[in-house]
Structures are given as C-alpha cells and as structure tokens.
ROLOFI-24664 format. One line per field, with one value per residue: x, y, z of N, C-alpha, C in turn; residue number from 1. Coordinates in steps of 0.1 Angstrom, whole numbers, always signed. Layout:
BEGIN
n_east: X;... .
n_north: Y;... .
n_up: Z;... .
ca_east: X;... .
ca_north: Y;... .
ca_up: Z;... .
c_east: X;... .
c_north: Y;... .
c_up: Z;... .
resi: NUM;... .
// end
This chain:
BEGIN
n_east: +23;+44;+63;+76;+84;+106;+126;+138;+164;+172;+152;+171;+195;+210;+219;+197;+204;+226;+239;+232;+254;+250;+223;+194;+170;+136;+103;+73;+41;+5;-26;-53;-69;-76;-65;-41;-24;-16;+8;+26;+28;+45;+64;+77;+82;+100;+121;+130;+134;+155;+177;+193;+206;+222;+250;+254;+235;+220;+215;+191;+168;+160;+159;+144;+113;+77;+45;+11;-17;-33;-7;+7;+16;+29;+51;+60;+66;+84;+104;+111;+123;+146;+171;+175;+177;+169;+152;+136;+115;+105;+94;+73;+54;+46;+36;+13;+0;-5;-30;-57;-94;-105;-81;-77;-101;-132;-168;-190;-200;-230;-257;-275;-265;-254;-276;-295;-299;-307;-301;-271;-270;-280;-260;-238;-248;-251;-224;-212;-225;-215;-183;-180;-176;-180;-169;-145;-112;-94;-80;-61;-48;-33;-22;-3;+13;+26;+38;+52;+86;+94;+113;+134;+136;+150;+177;+181;+182;+203;+226;+224;+210;+185;+173;+150;+120;+83;+51;+20;-10;-48;-59;-89;-95;-82;-78;-57;-33;-10;+26;+42;+79;+102;+138;+174;+187;+210;+209;+203;+177;+150;+116;+86;+62;+36;+7;-20;-7;+18;+46;+59;+88;+88;+90;+80;+51;+30;+5;+5;+4;-22;-40;-32;-42;-67;-97;-124;-155;-154;-131;-123;-112;-80;-63;-35;-7;+5;+22;+21;-6;-34;-47;-75;-72;-78;-76;-49;-53;-73;-75;-51;-28;-8;+12;+38;+56;+64;+85;+103;+110;+126;+147;+148;+157;+148;+117;+101;+66;+40;+5;-31;-52;-80;-78;-98;-131;-151;-160;-179;-217;-243;-255;-237;-232;-212;-204;-206;-185;-201;-230;-261;-271;-295;-307;-306;-282;-271;-266;-243;-228;-228;-210;-188;-178;-173;-150;-135;-130;-118;-93;-82;-71;-45;-21;-11;-19;+2;+21;+26;+26;+51;+68;+62;+74;+104;+104;+102;+124;+147;+143;+147;+174;+186;+182;+195;+220;+224;+220;+234;+257;+269;+275;+261;+233;+238;+235;+210;+183;+171;+163;+158;+134;+134;+105;+89;+57;+35;+6;-23;-30;-54;-90;-98;-121;-135;-121;-126;-152;-153;-145;-159;-175;-157;-156;-164;-191;-212;-202;-204;-235;-237;-227;-239;-268;-261;-257;-234;-220;-219;-214;-203;-206;-191;-165;-166;-164;-139;-119;-121;-118;-99;-89;-76;-78;-85;-62;-40;-43;-41;-14;-4;-12;+2;+29;+23;+26;+48;+66;+54;+64;+91;+115;+114;+119;+142;+158;+154;+162;+190;+225;+228;+224;+194 .
n_north: -105;-103;-126;-110;-91;-99;-102;-77;-53;-37;-6;+8;+8;-21;-51;-77;-100;-106;-124;-105;-85;-70;-71;-56;-43;-41;-24;-28;-14;-17;-7;+5;+25;+38;+15;+8;+15;-8;-14;+3;-4;-29;-22;-4;-25;-41;-29;-29;-54;-59;-41;-52;-71;-59;-52;-23;-4;+16;+21;+29;+3;-4;+0;+3;+18;+14;+24;+24;+40;+47;+33;+46;+69;+61;+50;+74;+90;+74;+77;+103;+102;+85;+96;+93;+66;+34;+50;+61;+42;+37;+64;+65;+48;+64;+85;+76;+67;+95;+104;+116;+114;+139;+150;+142;+138;+157;+159;+173;+208;+212;+232;+230;+201;+189;+186;+167;+138;+137;+161;+158;+138;+153;+169;+151;+142;+164;+174;+148;+153;+172;+172;+148;+131;+119;+131;+156;+159;+179;+185;+165;+169;+195;+181;+166;+182;+191;+171;+154;+157;+168;+177;+160;+136;+138;+144;+120;+104;+112;+111;+81;+67;+57;+45;+44;+60;+47;+59;+47;+53;+51;+64;+80;+91;+79;+53;+38;+23;+41;+45;+66;+76;+88;+92;+93;+120;+117;+92;+64;+62;+45;+48;+26;+9;-10;-35;-16;-4;+20;+37;+68;+94;+113;+139;+129;+146;+163;+160;+138;+118;+126;+117;+93;+81;+85;+73;+60;+71;+83;+101;+130;+130;+137;+159;+153;+159;+138;+126;+148;+159;+167;+146;+130;+114;+85;+64;+44;+12;+6;-17;-24;-46;-59;-55;-59;-54;-26;-24;-45;-36;-13;-23;-41;-66;-84;-85;-70;-74;-58;-62;-55;-70;-91;-120;-139;-139;-146;-146;-132;-127;-111;-92;-94;-113;-139;-170;-202;-211;-228;-224;-210;-180;-158;-132;-100;-82;-50;-15;-7;-34;-39;-23;-21;-50;-43;-25;-41;-56;-38;-30;-53;-85;-79;-89;-111;-132;-120;-124;-152;-159;-148;-167;-189;-183;-180;-208;-220;-208;-215;-246;-243;-237;-259;-278;-271;-270;-295;-312;-294;-270;-251;-229;-219;-220;-200;-173;-172;-146;-139;-133;-141;-134;-127;-126;-117;-117;-100;-102;-90;-111;-113;-107;-78;-64;-72;-63;-35;-31;-32;-6;+15;+34;+53;+71;+103;+121;+127;+113;+91;+86;+90;+63;+46;+48;+37;+14;+3;+0;-24;-60;-75;-49;-33;-35;-13;+10;+6;+17;+41;+51;+69;+69;+71;+48;+24;+27;+24;+1;-16;-9;-23;-50;-53;-55;-75;-96;-95;-107;-131;-140;-139;-157;-158;-130;-121;-139;-131;-105;-112;-113;-128;-133;-134 .
n_up: -117;-147;-170;-186;-174;-160;-173;-188;-191;-161;-150;-135;-149;-148;-160;-166;-166;-156;-127;-98;-79;-54;-32;-34;-17;-16;-8;-7;-5;+3;-2;+18;+33;+63;+75;+70;+90;+100;+89;+94;+122;+116;+104;+126;+146;+133;+129;+155;+156;+135;+141;+165;+151;+128;+117;+106;+121;+118;+93;+64;+58;+34;-3;-26;-25;-29;-30;-26;-26;+5;+12;-3;+11;+30;+21;+12;+34;+47;+28;+27;+54;+50;+52;+82;+89;+106;+123;+109;+102;+131;+133;+112;+128;+150;+132;+126;+150;+159;+145;+135;+126;+119;+111;+86;+69;+64;+69;+45;+53;+63;+76;+103;+107;+130;+145;+128;+113;+86;+75;+77;+58;+35;+32;+23;+1;-18;-17;-30;-57;-64;-65;-70;-49;-11;+9;+25;+15;+23;+48;+47;+29;+43;+66;+52;+41;+63;+78;+60;+47;+16;+0;+15;+2;-22;-9;+1;-21;-31;-16;-14;+5;-4;-35;-52;-54;-58;-67;-73;-92;-105;-134;-139;-162;-187;-176;-174;-154;-134;-127;-110;-108;-86;-88;-84;-101;-117;-122;-147;-157;-166;-180;-181;-206;-203;-211;-203;-181;-168;-168;-153;-151;-124;-99;-70;-53;-33;-46;-59;-39;-33;-50;-53;-31;-32;-23;-42;-49;-22;-14;-35;-70;-83;-100;-124;-146;-172;-199;-213;-209;-192;-165;-146;-114;-95;-67;-61;-58;-73;-103;-103;-112;-110;-85;-78;-96;-101;-79;-90;-116;-109;-98;-74;-60;-36;-20;+5;+10;+24;+28;+37;+36;+43;+66;+66;+60;+61;+89;+102;+104;+89;+106;+127;+146;+154;+134;+117;+86;+71;+77;+71;+59;+57;+55;+40;+24;+39;+26;+33;+39;+15;+3;+18;+8;-18;-13;-5;-26;-41;-27;-21;-34;-51;-43;-34;-54;-71;-57;-57;-83;-91;-75;-86;-114;-104;-97;-121;-135;-122;-124;-156;-155;-142;-158;-180;-172;-166;-191;-211;-206;-178;-178;-201;-189;-172;-188;-194;-199;-172;-141;-104;-78;-45;-23;+3;+19;+39;+57;+77;+105;+119;+115;+105;+100;+121;+141;+136;+139;+168;+176;+165;+173;+182;+161;+145;+156;+133;+111;+122;+118;+93;+86;+101;+90;+64;+74;+80;+106;+120;+122;+89;+78;+89;+76;+57;+73;+85;+71;+72;+98;+112;+140;+171;+188;+171;+156;+170;+179;+154;+151;+171;+163;+143;+151;+165;+147;+137;+155;+153;+129;+130;+122;+98;+89;+96;+85;+56;+58;+62;+51;+24;-12;-33 .
ca_east: +36;+45;+78;+82;+89;+120;+136;+143;+169;+160;+153;+184;+206;+217;+214;+186;+211;+240;+238;+229;+264;+244;+209;+187;+157;+123;+95;+59;+31;-4;-36;-65;-72;-69;-63;-29;-17;-10;+22;+34;+32;+51;+80;+83;+86;+106;+132;+136;+139;+169;+187;+206;+215;+230;+264;+247;+226;+213;+211;+180;+171;+155;+167;+133;+102;+68;+33;-5;-29;-26;+5;+19;+16;+37;+66;+69;+72;+96;+117;+114;+131;+156;+185;+174;+178;+159;+146;+124;+104;+100;+90;+61;+47;+42;+30;-3;-6;-10;-39;-75;-102;-103;-68;-78;-111;-144;-181;-195;-205;-245;-265;-284;-263;-254;-290;-305;-293;-312;-293;-262;-272;-283;-246;-229;-254;-247;-209;-209;-230;-206;-170;-174;-167;-189;-156;-138;-101;-83;-73;-52;-34;-29;-12;+10;+23;+32;+45;+67;+94;+99;+128;+146;+136;+161;+186;+182;+187;+215;+233;+226;+203;+178;+170;+138;+104;+75;+35;+9;-23;-55;-61;-101;-92;-78;-82;-45;-28;+0;+34;+51;+88;+116;+152;+185;+189;+224;+205;+199;+163;+139;+101;+81;+49;+28;-5;-28;-1;+25;+53;+69;+95;+85;+92;+66;+45;+14;-8;+8;+2;-35;-44;-28;-50;-83;-106;-134;-169;-153;-124;-123;-101;-69;-56;-21;+4;+11;+23;+19;-22;-39;-59;-81;-67;-81;-69;-38;-57;-81;-69;-37;-32;+7;+18;+51;+65;+71;+95;+112;+116;+135;+157;+147;+158;+144;+108;+89;+55;+26;-8;-39;-62;-86;-71;-109;-138;-166;-161;-192;-226;-245;-258;-230;-229;-203;-213;-196;-187;-214;-242;-268;-278;-306;-305;-304;-271;-273;-256;-229;-223;-224;-199;-176;-174;-169;-142;-126;-125;-106;-80;-81;-55;-38;-6;-7;-17;+7;+34;+24;+32;+68;+72;+61;+83;+112;+104;+104;+137;+154;+143;+151;+187;+190;+180;+205;+233;+228;+221;+244;+266;+265;+277;+250;+224;+240;+235;+195;+182;+163;+166;+148;+134;+129;+92;+82;+46;+28;-9;-27;-36;-65;-99;-96;-130;-142;-114;-131;-165;-147;-139;-165;-179;-145;-158;-171;-210;-215;-198;-212;-247;-239;-225;-253;-279;-258;-258;-219;-215;-218;-212;-194;-208;-179;-156;-164;-159;-123;-113;-123;-113;-85;-88;-65;-79;-81;-51;-29;-46;-36;+2;-1;-11;+15;+40;+23;+26;+62;+71;+51;+72;+103;+126;+115;+122;+155;+166;+147;+175;+204;+232;+229;+218;+185 .
ca_north: -100;-110;-130;-99;-80;-106;-104;-67;-47;-27;+7;+16;+5;-33;-61;-87;-117;-110;-120;-93;-84;-64;-73;-47;-45;-33;-24;-27;-11;-18;+8;+3;+38;+38;+0;+6;+19;-20;-13;+11;-13;-40;-16;-1;-36;-45;-18;-31;-65;-63;-37;-59;-83;-54;-45;-9;-5;+28;+24;+26;-13;-7;+10;+8;+19;+15;+26;+24;+46;+53;+27;+56;+80;+56;+50;+86;+94;+69;+80;+117;+103;+75;+97;+91;+51;+29;+58;+64;+30;+42;+75;+62;+43;+78;+96;+70;+71;+111;+107;+115;+117;+156;+155;+133;+144;+159;+159;+188;+216;+217;+238;+216;+190;+183;+181;+160;+130;+139;+172;+150;+131;+158;+175;+144;+140;+179;+172;+138;+158;+185;+170;+133;+123;+120;+139;+166;+154;+191;+182;+155;+179;+203;+172;+158;+193;+194;+159;+149;+169;+160;+180;+153;+127;+142;+144;+106;+99;+118;+103;+68;+61;+52;+44;+51;+60;+50;+62;+42;+59;+49;+74;+79;+97;+69;+39;+33;+23;+48;+44;+76;+73;+92;+87;+100;+127;+112;+76;+62;+57;+42;+45;+11;+8;-25;-30;-10;+2;+27;+47;+84;+97;+126;+142;+130;+158;+159;+157;+126;+112;+127;+110;+77;+76;+91;+60;+61;+75;+92;+110;+135;+125;+145;+163;+152;+160;+127;+129;+166;+162;+163;+136;+127;+104;+83;+54;+35;-1;+2;-17;-27;-61;-64;-47;-61;-52;-15;-27;-54;-28;-5;-32;-47;-85;-88;-75;-73;-66;-53;-58;-53;-80;-104;-135;-144;-127;-154;-148;-123;-123;-95;-86;-90;-122;-151;-182;-208;-208;-236;-216;-200;-164;-153;-119;-93;-72;-37;-7;-11;-46;-42;-10;-30;-55;-34;-18;-52;-58;-27;-31;-70;-83;-88;-90;-126;-135;-117;-133;-168;-155;-148;-177;-201;-180;-187;-222;-224;-202;-226;-259;-242;-235;-270;-287;-267;-272;-311;-314;-288;-265;-243;-214;-216;-218;-183;-164;-168;-132;-144;-131;-144;-121;-133;-123;-121;-112;-101;-95;-90;-123;-115;-101;-61;-57;-74;-51;-22;-31;-28;+7;+24;+42;+66;+75;+116;+117;+129;+103;+75;+89;+84;+49;+41;+49;+26;-5;+3;+0;-34;-69;-72;-38;-27;-33;+1;+19;+7;+25;+57;+49;+75;+75;+65;+34;+20;+27;+16;-16;-17;-8;-36;-64;-53;-56;-91;-104;-95;-116;-147;-144;-135;-161;-154;-116;-122;-145;-119;-91;-116;-107;-136;-126;-146 .
ca_up: -125;-160;-169;-194;-161;-150;-185;-193;-186;-151;-151;-129;-154;-145;-170;-154;-172;-148;-110;-87;-69;-44;-27;-35;-9;-17;+2;-15;+8;-4;+2;+25;+42;+80;+80;+66;+101;+105;+83;+104;+135;+110;+102;+138;+148;+124;+132;+168;+156;+130;+147;+169;+141;+114;+114;+104;+132;+117;+82;+61;+54;+18;-15;-34;-18;-35;-22;-33;-15;+19;+16;-7;+20;+40;+13;+8;+46;+44;+16;+30;+66;+48;+59;+94;+90;+111;+132;+99;+107;+145;+131;+109;+141;+161;+129;+127;+164;+161;+135;+139;+115;+113;+101;+70;+60;+71;+59;+45;+63;+64;+87;+116;+105;+143;+151;+122;+100;+75;+70;+74;+47;+25;+26;+17;-13;-24;-20;-41;-68;-70;-64;-71;-36;-2;+17;+16;+20;+23;+59;+45;+24;+53;+74;+46;+36;+77;+82;+53;+42;+4;-4;+19;-7;-33;-2;+2;-33;-36;-6;-15;+14;-12;-50;-58;-47;-70;-60;-80;-90;-116;-143;-144;-179;-198;-173;-173;-143;-136;-116;-107;-100;-87;-85;-85;-117;-124;-127;-161;-150;-179;-177;-187;-205;-206;-217;-193;-172;-179;-156;-158;-141;-117;-87;-59;-45;-21;-54;-64;-28;-27;-61;-52;-20;-34;-24;-50;-42;-4;-19;-48;-79;-79;-116;-124;-157;-179;-211;-216;-207;-177;-159;-132;-110;-85;-57;-70;-58;-89;-118;-102;-118;-105;-76;-73;-109;-102;-74;-98;-129;-103;-93;-66;-60;-26;-19;+16;+6;+34;+26;+49;+33;+54;+68;+65;+60;+66;+104;+108;+96;+82;+119;+134;+153;+148;+128;+109;+72;+67;+81;+60;+63;+45;+59;+28;+30;+38;+16;+42;+34;-2;+1;+27;-1;-28;-10;-3;-39;-46;-18;-21;-30;-63;-38;-29;-64;-79;-52;-60;-98;-88;-70;-99;-124;-97;-98;-135;-140;-114;-136;-168;-151;-139;-172;-191;-165;-165;-204;-219;-198;-166;-186;-213;-179;-164;-201;-196;-196;-166;-128;-94;-71;-32;-21;+14;+20;+52;+60;+91;+108;+126;+109;+107;+100;+134;+147;+133;+147;+184;+174;+154;+182;+182;+147;+149;+152;+121;+101;+125;+115;+78;+83;+108;+77;+53;+78;+81;+121;+127;+113;+79;+73;+95;+67;+53;+85;+90;+57;+76;+111;+117;+154;+179;+195;+162;+149;+182;+178;+142;+152;+181;+153;+131;+159;+167;+133;+136;+162;+149;+117;+137;+118;+83;+87;+99;+72;+46;+62;+62;+38;+14;-22;-36 .
c_east: +35;+58;+84;+89;+100;+125;+142;+152;+162;+162;+164;+195;+213;+211;+208;+197;+221;+228;+239;+241;+259;+229;+205;+173;+145;+114;+79;+47;+16;-14;-47;-73;-68;-64;-47;-18;-9;+4;+30;+35;+43;+63;+85;+88;+98;+121;+136;+141;+152;+180;+197;+213;+223;+243;+261;+238;+214;+209;+200;+181;+165;+157;+156;+122;+91;+55;+22;-14;-26;-11;+14;+21;+26;+52;+71;+73;+83;+107;+121;+124;+141;+167;+186;+176;+167;+149;+134;+110;+100;+88;+76;+50;+40;+35;+17;-4;-9;-24;-53;-84;-102;-89;-67;-86;-122;-157;-183;-202;-217;-250;-275;-274;-259;-265;-297;-295;-293;-306;-279;-260;-272;-271;-239;-235;-250;-232;-204;-210;-220;-190;-169;-174;-178;-182;-151;-121;-88;-77;-62;-40;-26;-18;-2;+19;+30;+43;+56;+73;+99;+107;+138;+145;+148;+175;+194;+188;+200;+229;+234;+216;+191;+179;+163;+126;+94;+63;+26;-7;-32;-63;-80;-102;-95;-79;-69;-40;-11;+14;+42;+66;+100;+124;+162;+186;+200;+219;+203;+185;+156;+122;+97;+67;+46;+13;-17;-20;+12;+34;+59;+76;+89;+88;+81;+62;+32;+2;-5;-1;-15;-46;-42;-38;-66;-93;-119;-148;-164;-146;-122;-110;-90;-65;-40;-18;+6;+10;+20;+5;-25;-49;-65;-76;-73;-71;-60;-46;-64;-73;-53;-34;-17;+13;+33;+60;+71;+87;+108;+117;+125;+145;+159;+149;+154;+133;+102;+76;+40;+14;-16;-50;-67;-79;-86;-120;-152;-168;-172;-202;-231;-253;-249;-222;-220;-210;-201;-198;-197;-226;-249;-275;-284;-309;-300;-293;-277;-262;-242;-222;-221;-210;-189;-167;-168;-155;-130;-121;-118;-93;-78;-79;-50;-26;-3;-10;-6;+24;+39;+29;+48;+72;+72;+72;+97;+115;+111;+116;+148;+155;+148;+166;+193;+190;+192;+220;+234;+228;+232;+252;+264;+264;+268;+237;+227;+238;+221;+193;+171;+166;+154;+150;+129;+116;+89;+69;+40;+16;-14;-33;-43;-74;-100;-110;-139;-133;-117;-144;-163;-147;-148;-173;-169;-147;-166;-186;-216;-214;-205;-228;-248;-238;-236;-267;-278;-259;-244;-211;-216;-219;-202;-197;-194;-168;-153;-161;-146;-116;-112;-119;-99;-85;-79;-63;-75;-70;-39;-33;-40;-20;+4;-2;-4;+28;+38;+29;+43;+69;+68;+59;+88;+117;+125;+121;+137;+160;+162;+158;+189;+212;+234;+220;+208;+192 .
c_north: -109;-115;-119;-89;-85;-104;-92;-61;-36;-15;+15;+12;-8;-43;-74;-102;-117;-110;-108;-95;-81;-70;-57;-49;-37;-35;-20;-27;-11;-7;-5;+13;+37;+23;-2;+13;+3;-20;-5;+4;-26;-33;-12;-11;-42;-39;-24;-43;-67;-54;-42;-69;-74;-49;-29;-3;+9;+31;+20;+16;-12;+5;+11;+9;+19;+15;+27;+32;+50;+42;+40;+67;+72;+52;+64;+95;+89;+72;+95;+114;+92;+79;+97;+75;+48;+39;+62;+57;+33;+56;+74;+56;+56;+88;+89;+70;+83;+112;+107;+119;+132;+158;+149;+139;+150;+158;+171;+194;+220;+223;+227;+204;+182;+179;+172;+150;+131;+154;+170;+147;+139;+166;+164;+143;+153;+177;+163;+142;+167;+182;+158;+127;+131;+131;+147;+162;+167;+185;+170;+163;+185;+193;+166;+170;+196;+184;+150;+163;+163;+166;+167;+141;+127;+139;+130;+98;+100;+111;+87;+61;+51;+54;+47;+50;+56;+51;+54;+52;+56;+63;+72;+82;+86;+54;+32;+33;+26;+47;+58;+78;+82;+89;+95;+108;+122;+97;+76;+53;+56;+39;+29;+17;-6;-23;-29;-6;+8;+34;+56;+85;+113;+127;+138;+140;+152;+159;+143;+115;+113;+117;+94;+72;+82;+80;+63;+63;+85;+102;+117;+132;+140;+149;+159;+152;+147;+128;+141;+169;+160;+158;+135;+114;+100;+68;+43;+20;-2;-1;-22;-44;-65;-53;-49;-56;-36;-17;-34;-45;-17;-14;-39;-63;-89;-80;-79;-65;-66;-50;-56;-63;-90;-117;-147;-137;-135;-154;-141;-124;-113;-89;-86;-98;-134;-161;-190;-210;-217;-233;-211;-191;-158;-140;-109;-85;-59;-31;-10;-23;-47;-31;-15;-39;-54;-30;-29;-56;-49;-29;-45;-80;-89;-93;-105;-134;-131;-125;-149;-167;-156;-157;-189;-196;-183;-203;-226;-220;-214;-241;-257;-242;-249;-278;-281;-268;-286;-316;-308;-280;-255;-230;-208;-214;-203;-172;-163;-154;-133;-138;-135;-135;-131;-123;-127;-112;-112;-98;-98;-107;-124;-103;-83;-57;-62;-67;-35;-19;-28;-12;+18;+36;+54;+74;+92;+113;+116;+118;+90;+79;+86;+72;+42;+38;+41;+12;-7;+2;-16;-48;-69;-54;-28;-27;-19;+11;+18;+14;+41;+60;+56;+79;+65;+53;+25;+16;+22;+3;-24;-19;-23;-47;-65;-61;-72;-99;-106;-108;-132;-150;-138;-141;-158;-137;-115;-128;-136;-109;-99;-110;-116;-127;-137;-152 .
c_up: -134;-160;-178;-184;-154;-163;-191;-187;-169;-152;-144;-137;-153;-156;-161;-158;-163;-133;-105;-81;-55;-42;-28;-29;-12;-9;-6;-6;-1;+4;+11;+35;+54;+82;+76;+80;+106;+99;+86;+116;+131;+109;+115;+146;+146;+128;+146;+166;+149;+133;+156;+160;+128;+122;+115;+109;+125;+101;+77;+55;+40;+9;-22;-27;-28;-29;-34;-23;-4;+19;+7;+0;+30;+35;+13;+26;+49;+38;+26;+45;+63;+54;+74;+99;+95;+120;+123;+102;+120;+141;+125;+118;+148;+151;+128;+137;+165;+153;+142;+127;+109;+108;+88;+61;+71;+62;+59;+56;+60;+74;+95;+113;+120;+151;+142;+109;+89;+67;+68;+60;+35;+21;+20;+3;-22;-27;-33;-54;-72;-72;-66;-60;-25;+5;+11;+25;+21;+37;+57;+39;+32;+62;+65;+44;+53;+79;+77;+45;+28;-3;+5;+9;-15;-24;+1;-8;-35;-26;-10;-7;+7;-28;-56;-51;-58;-62;-73;-79;-103;-122;-146;-158;-189;-190;-170;-160;-143;-126;-117;-100;-100;-82;-87;-100;-122;-131;-140;-165;-164;-176;-184;-191;-210;-208;-203;-177;-175;-161;-163;-149;-137;-105;-79;-53;-36;-33;-58;-52;-27;-39;-58;-38;-21;-36;-32;-40;-28;-9;-33;-56;-77;-98;-116;-139;-161;-191;-219;-213;-193;-175;-148;-128;-97;-76;-67;-67;-68;-98;-114;-101;-113;-98;-71;-83;-109;-92;-84;-110;-121;-95;-82;-65;-46;-21;-7;+11;+18;+27;+38;+44;+45;+54;+63;+69;+59;+81;+108;+100;+94;+97;+130;+146;+147;+141;+121;+96;+65;+71;+73;+65;+56;+47;+45;+30;+26;+29;+24;+40;+24;-3;+7;+16;-14;-26;-9;-15;-47;-40;-17;-31;-41;-54;-38;-44;-74;-71;-53;-75;-98;-82;-79;-111;-119;-99;-113;-144;-133;-126;-148;-166;-149;-152;-180;-185;-165;-181;-212;-209;-186;-170;-194;-201;-173;-178;-200;-192;-183;-151;-117;-84;-61;-27;-6;+19;+35;+55;+75;+96;+117;+114;+114;+105;+114;+143;+147;+138;+164;+184;+171;+163;+186;+173;+151;+146;+141;+108;+109;+119;+99;+78;+89;+95;+67;+60;+79;+93;+126;+116;+101;+72;+77;+87;+62;+63;+88;+80;+62;+89;+115;+130;+161;+186;+182;+155;+159;+181;+166;+142;+159;+174;+148;+139;+166;+161;+133;+142;+159;+136;+119;+125;+102;+80;+89;+90;+61;+47;+62;+47;+25;+1;-27;-47 .
resi: 1;2;3;4;5;6;7;8;9;10;11;12;13;14;15;16;17;18;19;20;21;22;23;24;25;26;27;28;29;30;31;32;33;34;35;36;37;38;39;40;41;42;43;44;45;46;47;48;49;50;51;52;53;54;55;56;57;58;59;60;61;62;63;64;65;66;67;68;69;70;71;72;73;74;75;76;77;78;79;80;81;82;83;84;85;86;87;88;89;90;91;92;93;94;95;96;97;98;99;100;101;102;103;104;105;106;107;108;109;110;111;112;113;114;115;116;117;118;119;120;121;122;123;124;125;126;127;128;129;130;131;132;133;134;135;136;137;138;139;140;141;142;143;144;145;146;147;148;149;150;151;152;153;154;155;156;157;158;159;160;161;162;163;164;165;166;167;168;169;170;171;172;173;174;175;176;177;178;179;180;181;182;183;184;185;186;187;188;189;190;191;192;193;194;195;196;197;198;199;200;201;202;203;204;205;206;207;208;209;210;211;212;213;214;215;216;217;218;219;220;221;222;223;224;225;226;227;228;229;230;231;232;233;234;235;236;237;238;239;240;241;242;243;244;245;246;247;248;249;250;251;252;253;254;255;256;257;258;259;260;261;262;263;264;265;266;267;268;269;270;271;272;273;274;275;276;277;278;279;280;281;282;283;284;285;286;287;288;289;290;291;292;293;294;295;296;297;298;299;300;301;302;303;304;305;306;307;308;309;310;311;312;313;314;315;316;317;318;319;320;321;322;323;324;325;326;327;328;329;330;331;332;333;334;335;336;337;338;339;340;341;342;343;344;345;346;347;348;349;350;351;352;353;354;355;356;357;358;359;360;361;362;363;364;365;366;367;368;369;370;371;372;373;374;375;376;377;378;379;380;381;382;383;384;385;386;387;388;389;390;391;392;393;394;395;396;397;398;399;400;401;402;403;404;405;406;407;408;409;410;411;412;413;414;415;416;417;418;419;420;421;422 .
// end
C-alpha cells in the first residue's frame, strides 16, 4: 500500500478528502491453492457470528470483493451469491467441502501410468514441455462453470448488494500485475495505473479466474485481452506488492483480509520430525522442500506487510491532523486529502504444512507418486502437497480451523462489523 493510494479520488466516484458518510466494507482474499478452504471456514463461521447481531440478518456484509488466485474463485463465488445475503458465506463452505482433486486437475493420461511411477513422470514431463505446466486444469473450468452463476454478479451490482468485484492476475507477457474490475455499468468507475500494477474494467469470466489461479509450473497460463492485446497470465500472487490497494481504490474504508500464510514455518525439519528453532539440521533439502519454500514465497505473504503499511499511514494521518488542529484550525485538518482505512487481517493459527502432512495419503495415487519422487510427502516438503490437496479430509480440516480462528477472534470481528465509521 502506497500513500498515493489513499490520496486520490476513489474509483467509484467519492472524494477522499471528505469523511465517508457510509461504511464500505471490503473483503480481500489471498491465494494458496487448496489451502484457501481456510477462508471458507472463516466466512462460514462469520455468518453465524454476525447474524444474531445484525439488524439486517440476511444482508450481504461486504460491498467490495477482491480476490487473488484461489481467493479469486472464492470472491467470485461470493459475488455470484451476494443476492442471497449471508447464505452466500455458508454456500462457500459447502462448495469447498464438496471438492475433490479430480474436479480441479488431473495428471496427463500416459499409458502404463497406473503401474509405473516412471511412466507417470514421463507424462508430467511431456505435459510440462507442451503446455508449460505439469497438470491439466480443464476439470476446474468445468467445475467453475457448473458452480458459479456469473450472470448473478451483474444482478447483485444492479440491486446494490455489491459495489465491485476485482480479480488479480500477473502477466507473463509484460510482467505487469493486473486487477480486473467489474462494477455497475452506471457507476463512474475509473481504472488506475501504478508502477508495475494496473487495472482494467472487464466483466469477470471463468477465463479471468483460471488466469488468476494458474499456479506457476503446475497450471497452464491463460490468455486474456488487455489494452487491445492478448497477453498470457498466471497466478495473481506473483508480483503482488499491494494486495489491499484494489479494495481501497474501489472505495472500501473497512477491509477484512484473509490470507493462508504460515504462523511458523520452523516447526518441522526436512525429514518430518519436530525440532526447536535453534536446532541444527544438516540434511540437504529435497526438491519437494525447495518447491514448497518457493510456493510459500509466491503466496506468502505481502498481505501482512501491506497491513502494517496501512497502519503506519493511518497513524501518520492522525498525527498530522492532530498537529493541524492544535496549532492551526480543525477546519484545516479536515481539508487534508487523506482517508483512514481500517484493516482486520486473519491468517491460520496453526501450521498448514503440518496439517497437510496428516492428509497427503488422500491424494490420488498418481499424484502421490510424483510428489513422493520430489520428496514432498513429509516434513516441510508437504507444503507443496498442501496446494494440491483438494480432498475432503484436508478441506474439512481447513474449514474447521477457519471456524476455530473466528471463535478466537470473536470480539475483534464483532467490532469490525459494528456500525461505527473508521
């Protein structure tokens, strides 16, 4: 988040120099493959938490939705169900708990693959050379077409249940990080252009979701049209330096951000046994360890750094206003072209790598063979498997963890959904 993001006219037409008359709540959902089932658990439990405290029990609680990678799938699903109010949050949990790996991806079909890990590895290698990815993600295309009613997004925007939906993706062609925004057609929405990141107004499609969730090396790049040119896009978590900015640009002044980063990544050694952070581990990391670390670098986590930056900017704005009020006039302080943004960030309270290691046996046998060859079924290598573990046991465990974390932060969440303007 840059100071520039808090000083310009917001893209939905409001002047940032004026205090907001209404609360505009934003929801920012980060990426992480199968791990993002955690977000569904948080939101499902959140619906149960705020419903008894809400005067409008059925109203959808967010006006701006922003998603990255698998978080983009969640955000778009919620947008397509915003007309259902809080039921949308419950539906997201049901969506995730009904998934299986075969509904998301499959390995290339190679003769003899069911009998030989070498045949499986050959199929993966040939697929990677042909399409730049190890896995075929066409099953996810079919799943999204069946489960997300894109036409309902425009209906939610027209009715006022929603103000904006934004999906992020990273262009392999130019290196620019793009945010694709869908708002009501009568709104005076403006795109933005910052160094390394841009926005364009487009109705969100399944292609946008496939582009945003195309995990590098695993899922193939997706072509999209921007600025009149076709570019190839991959996972929106890549090069994402300011994940909160799209929500701020789209007018949100209270933001709930849900990531899936690790609370502590030093809880397991390379072989899978527990150890203290001070212990010395001389075992050479496997390909699975390295790949898991690389994935954690892709998905983890500019979110908390951006949250800290917002908090520092808020403090600076308040100090400047206090100084002007004390030494000049309160009226002058109110003319400053800044606005404060309240952010509440949630991340898992337990290690998702450890949770994945307890469930890797659920993966389809050919996938287990590939991951076993990479050393990604035990220890910190299980972090790689966690992004592909779209199996009921692991997903249910993530949903339960999300619900547990809502209970732990109940008071903060109730305060966030109070009627006070930040």
